[in-house]
N, C-alpha and C positions, 0 to 999 in steps of 0.2 A: 381667288387664287389663295392657296394656303402658304402662309409665310414659311420659309425654310427653317427659321429659328423655332417655330412651333412644332415643326416635324421632329426636329432634333430633341427638343424637350420631351415630346411623346415617346421618343425611342429610348431616352435615358430613363425616364420613369419606369418603363416596361422592363428595360435591363436590370434595374436595381429594384424590383420588387422582392418582398420579404422571402420567398421561396428561391429567387435566383441569387439572393445575397448569401445563402447558405450552398456555396458553389459544391457541386458533386452530390448533394443530398436529394433524397426522393422520399415522398411521403408514403408512410404504410397504413395510413387510416384516413378515410375521405371525410371523415367529420360528421357522416351522416348515417353510415350503415356498419355492420359487421363483415362487410365483404372482404375477403381474404383472411378472415380470423375464424377459429373454431373453438367453441367452448360451450359449457351447459347453458342451454337457453333461460333456465329459470334463475341463472346467476349472473349473466352477462347481457348488456344492452348499451344503446346510445342514449344518453341523456345530456342535453345542453351542449352538444357539440363535444362530448368526451366519451371515450370508452368507460363504461361504469359496470363495476362489480359489486354485488351486495349480497350479504349474509345475514341471517336473522338470529343468530345467537349459538350458544355452546352446543347445543344439540341437533344444529341444521347440517353441518358436515361431519364426516367421519375422516376426512383426510383433506389436506390442501388441494384446491382446484385451480386450473389454469385457463387463460384464453391464449390459445396457441396461434401463431402466425403460419400461413401455408408456404413459408419459405426456409431457406437455410442460410444461416451467417457463419462466416469464417474469420477473415481480416475485415474489421469494420470500425465505424463511430457510430453509436446509436445516440439520439437525442430525444428525450421525452419530458413533458411537464406532467407532474404527478402530485396528487394530494390524497391524503387518507384520513378517515375519520377516527379510527381506532384500531387496535389490535396491530397488525403490521403487513406489508405486502411485499412484492418483489418483481424484479425484471430478470426473468430467466434468458440465458443466452448459451449457445453451444451445448444445447441440452438435448435430451432424448425422451421419447415417451416411455412410460412404465406401465403397459397395459396389465401385467400381472398385479399391480396395486390397484389400478382402477382406471375409469376412462377419464381423459382430460388430466392425467397426472404425468409431471415431467420431472427429471433429476439432471442436475449438472450445475453449472456456475449460476450465481444469484447475485444481483446488486440489490441488497436489502433495502427496504423503505420501511423505517422504524422511527417510533417516538424517542427511543434512547439514543443519544449522540453516539456512543461508541458503535452501535450496530448501524445506524443509518449510513447508507452508502458503503457497507462493507462487502467482502465477499464471502458468501455462504455457499457451500456445495450442497445443495438440496438432494437429500436421500443419498448422500455420499460421505465426504470428508468432513462435513459440519463447517465450523467458522475457520476459514483460512487466513483472513486478515481483517483487523478492525480499522474503523474510521481512525485516522491519525496515525497509521501505521505503513511501512514500507517492508514487506516480507518476501524472503526467498525461501521457496520449498525446494530442498535439495533431492538428488536422485534416490535417497532412501526414504523419501517422504517426510523428513524431519523439517520443521519450520524454524526459520532464522529471522530475528528481527533486526533488519539492517538500519533503519531510521524511524524516527518518532517526529511528530508536530502536533499542535493543537488539533483536536477533532472539529470538523466543520459542524457548527450547530445552527439547526433551523426548525421551525415549527412545522412538522410535517403535515398538520391540517391544512396548511396553505399551500398554493401552487409553488413548485420549485422544479427548476430544470436538472434532470439527472443525465449524466453523459457516461457512456461506457465506450473505451477505446481498447479494443482487443486486436493484437497484431502479434502473430506467431504464439509465443508461450509468455508474453508479457501484457498484462492487464492494467488499465487505469480507471478509476472511477471518479467522477467530479459531481459536485453539487453546487448549482449555481455558479459554475466556473471555477470552483475551488476544489483542488485535488483532495479527495477523501482517502484513497488508498493508492498504493502500487504493489504489484505482485509479480514475481517471476517464478514460474511453476516448471520445475524440472522433473516432476513425478511422472514419468512417461507411462505408468501403469493407470493412473487415475486422473490425469488432466484431461481436458477437453480442447480440441482444436477446431471442431465445426460442430454445428448442430442447429436445434430450433431456437426460436425467440418467442418467448411467452410473458403474459402478466398473471400475478398471483392474486386469489383471494384465500385468506388464512382461516383455518378451522379456528373455533373458539368463540370470543365475543362478537357480537353483531358488529359489522362494519361496512363501509362504503370506500371504495377506491375508485379515483377517477384520473384517467390519461388522456392527454391530447398533444397534438403537435408532435406527433412521432415521426422521426425523421432518420434515415439511414443512408450511410455513405460507405461504399465498398473501399476497403484499402488494399494497396498492392501486397503481394506475397512477400514475406522477408525470412531471412534464415532464422532459425530458432537460436535464442540465447543459450550458450553452452557454459558449463562449469569451467572447462579449461581456459576459455578467453576470457570470461567474467566470474572469477572465483568470489566465494562469499567472503565478504570482509571479515579481518580478523577478529574486530570487536563486536560483530554480530552476537545477539543474545538467543539461546535456545528459548522457543516459544512452547509453553505446555498448553495444549488445546483440549477442548472437550472431546470425548471418545468418538471416533468416526461412526457414521451411520445415523447419529441423533444430535438434535439441537441441544444446546444447554438449556436447562429449565428456564432461565431467565429470558430466553428468546420470546417466551409467551408471557413473562412477566416483567415488564419494563422497569419497575421499582427495586427489583432485586438484581438487576444488572450490576455487574463489577465495573469498577472505573476503567478507564481505557488503559489497556496494557498490563491490568492485574495479573493476566494468566501467564506472563512471562516471567522468567527469573532474570531480573535485571539488577542482580547484587553485585557489590563490588568484589565478593568472594572468588579469588582465583587460586584455588588450591591446585592439586595435580591435574593435569589435562584429562578431559573425560575419554572414555574408551573409544568413543566415536569421532574424536578430534583426528582430523587428517588434512592433506593440502585442499582438498575440495569442500571441506566442511568448516572447521574452526581455527585452523592454523593460518597465520598470515602468510601470503604468497606475495613477496615483493614484486613490485614492477619490474619486468626485464629491463636490464641496462640498455638494450638495443632499442627500446621504444622511448627512451628519455633523450630529448634534445639539449644540446648544450652549446654555449657559444664557442667559436673558434679557440683553441689554446685550452680549452677545459676538458677533463676527463671524468666520467662517472663510473663508480666503482660501487658494488654491492658490499656493504660492511656487515650486516646482520638483517635477518628476517625475525621479527618478533614474534614469539609463540603467544597468540592470542589468549589461549585458555589459561596461561600462566602468568604472563606479564601484560595482559590487557592490550590497549590501544595507545601508542605514543603520539602525543599531540604537539607538545612544544620542546624544543631544544635550545640550549645555550652553553657558552663555554666559559669556565672560571678562570681566575687569574693564574692558574697552575696548567692550564691546558686541558682540564678534565672536562667531560660532556655531561650535561644533566638532561634527563628525559622525563617528562611529565605523562603519566598514564591517566587518561580522561576519567577513569574510575577511582583516582584518588592516590595512587603509589607514584612515588619519585625514585628514579634511579640515577646513578652515577658510574661513569666508567672512563678509563683513559682513552684518549684518541689513538686509534689504531695507526701503526706507521703506514706509509703509501705502499700500496699493493697488498696489505695484510687484512685480514678480517677480526672482526670482534669476536672474542672468546667468551662464552657464557659465563665462565668462572670469573671474568674481570668485571661483571656487572654487579654493583652493590646497590641493595635496596636501602633507601635512607628512612630514618625513623620519623617519617611524617605521613599523613594520609589527608589529602585535601583534594576533593573532586573539582573537575572542570577547569584546571588551569589551563588558560588559553595563550598565555604568552609569558615569557620568562626573559630576563637579562641579568648580567652579574656586573656588579658596581659597588665600589666603596667596601669591598670585601664581604658582600653578602648577595644572596640570590633574590631578586625582586621579581615577584609574580603578579599576574592578573588573573582573576577568576571572574566567570561569568556563568552562573548556575541557576537551575530552577528546581528546588527540592519539591517533591510531591505534594507537600502540604502548603506551598506557597501559591499565591495567586499571581504573582510575576517574578521574571528572573531577578536574581540578586547579582550584583557586580561589587567587587571590592579588590584592593590591592594589599600587598603584605611583603614583608622581607624577612629571609630566613638566613641565620648563620650556623654553619656547622663545624665542628671540631675538624682538624686536619685528619 
């Protein structure tokens, strides 16, 4: 007679097998054949339990080729382990075939697989808008196709010749890429004309140097339909910086020449200069749009008033506030400027003419207090030339 405990253990082992552990995921590759996939038979095969694409050198291909899955993806999470010997590869999604270019050619969003960190795990719009967001960036594309850098972090660095797990999460017009569980990019795409909301899934072999790309453990999970993110409900932050990207329709030359690639974020204009507002600055693009008072919760007995909406293109992004011994308020702009203004009377708003720019420029003031007749501030900054963040404190005294 089989012991009940043995039966229970057998059940638990089955329930928590690797595939079941990834709840809601299904495999797209059987590990043995190209069943369900379509690509050039001379380029694609199965080796060592992995989808394998090979090219022979610079004169082998006249255009990039793709191994195309025979389904359609819309809202989903995709996981795949990939390694690449040279050149670069990519995971296409929400894409479409382009027979006018050639057989087994697709265009659309691509999660890039690249030896150069800023490009690895980025979003590249194949045969479309080019580089949309690099590894280490959060970008918003507005409804006029302009790109805005909303946030930055250190790029995720890996050796792409070794196995790494790439994750793509696409839901509505919001995209997230990860490498080995670490977020490389976030993108919100408001460009209704050129964005892709559903389409094909494919893997790339790149023209150019001889290369081998291998893909395994390809798992797909369908996600529920969600409303698109809109600019009226989620406006672009006032401190977002305009990104200057390579021209639409072609890759930057460095895409095929990793050593010549720019450092992360070099393409953007993240300078402290805040002259006159740009012509395209507006409520949905660069101007700060304060959180509506109705959405701010306050304890009983407290009342919230909107005093001032900071014009981002002109006065940057105010980070820290403090009050001096005369009741005047100091506000630090994260890009270096410091402002002072009188506290408005209850029920009154702050007038732009009352805001005085102080004669200092110190980036990344994250905290301030007034004490002993001076303004004390703490800075936490990471200049581009530095290997790590720099923290320090200082005191300032101003003439009345």
